[in-house]
N, C-alpha and C positions, 0 to 999 in steps of 0.2 A: 667856483667849481668845487664840487665835493670830492674829497680824497677817496681813494679806492681801497679802503681797508675792508677786507672781506672775511668770511669764515676761515678759521684756522690760522689767522695771521695775528702777530703781535704788533703792538704800536706803542710809540712814545712821542710825546710832543710837549712843548713848553708853552705855558700861558703867556701871551704878550699883553701889551697895553690895550689891545682891542677887546680883550675878553674879560677884564676884571669885573667881579661882581656877578657874573653869569653863574647859573647853577651847573654843578658838575655833570649831571645827566644830560643837560642841554648841550654842553660843550662836547662831550663824548659823542652824542648822537650826531652832531654836525660833522664829525670826522669819520663816521661809518658809511659805507657804501649803501647799505640797505637798512640803516638803523633808524629807530624812532626813539624818542625820549623814554618811552616805557621800556623798550628793549635795553637801552643804555642803563636805566635804573636797575633792571634785573641783573645785569652784568656787575654793577657796582655792589649790589646787595649780596651777590654770590662771592664777592672777593676777587673777581677777575680784573678789577680796575683799582689802581692805587694812586695816591698823590704823594710824591716823595717817599715812596716805600711804605706808606701807611694807608690803611683802609679808611674811607670816609663815607658819609651818607650821601645819597643822591642829591640832596638839597644843599650840599656844601657849596659855598660861594668861593669860586676860584680867585686866586690872587696872581699878579704878575710874577713870573719866575717859578710858579708851581710846575713840577714835572709830573705829567700824567703818563702812567704805564698801564698797559692792559693787553688782554688776549681775547680775541673773539673765538668762541668755541665752534 
């Protein structure tokens, strides 16, 4: 079941052992209610998403324990 993160909401989640090696944009998109990987990539490029407080590229490969923070405009 897809989480219900919608417009105007902030989110935070931690990468588990199920997600390592996945692209950041793919992982973020999987947590958005109406998101696509393209939309997630645009959020990441705009700096609306960070990993451990640092900006990353959409193709960043996530690691277990990474803390993903973001805001959906």
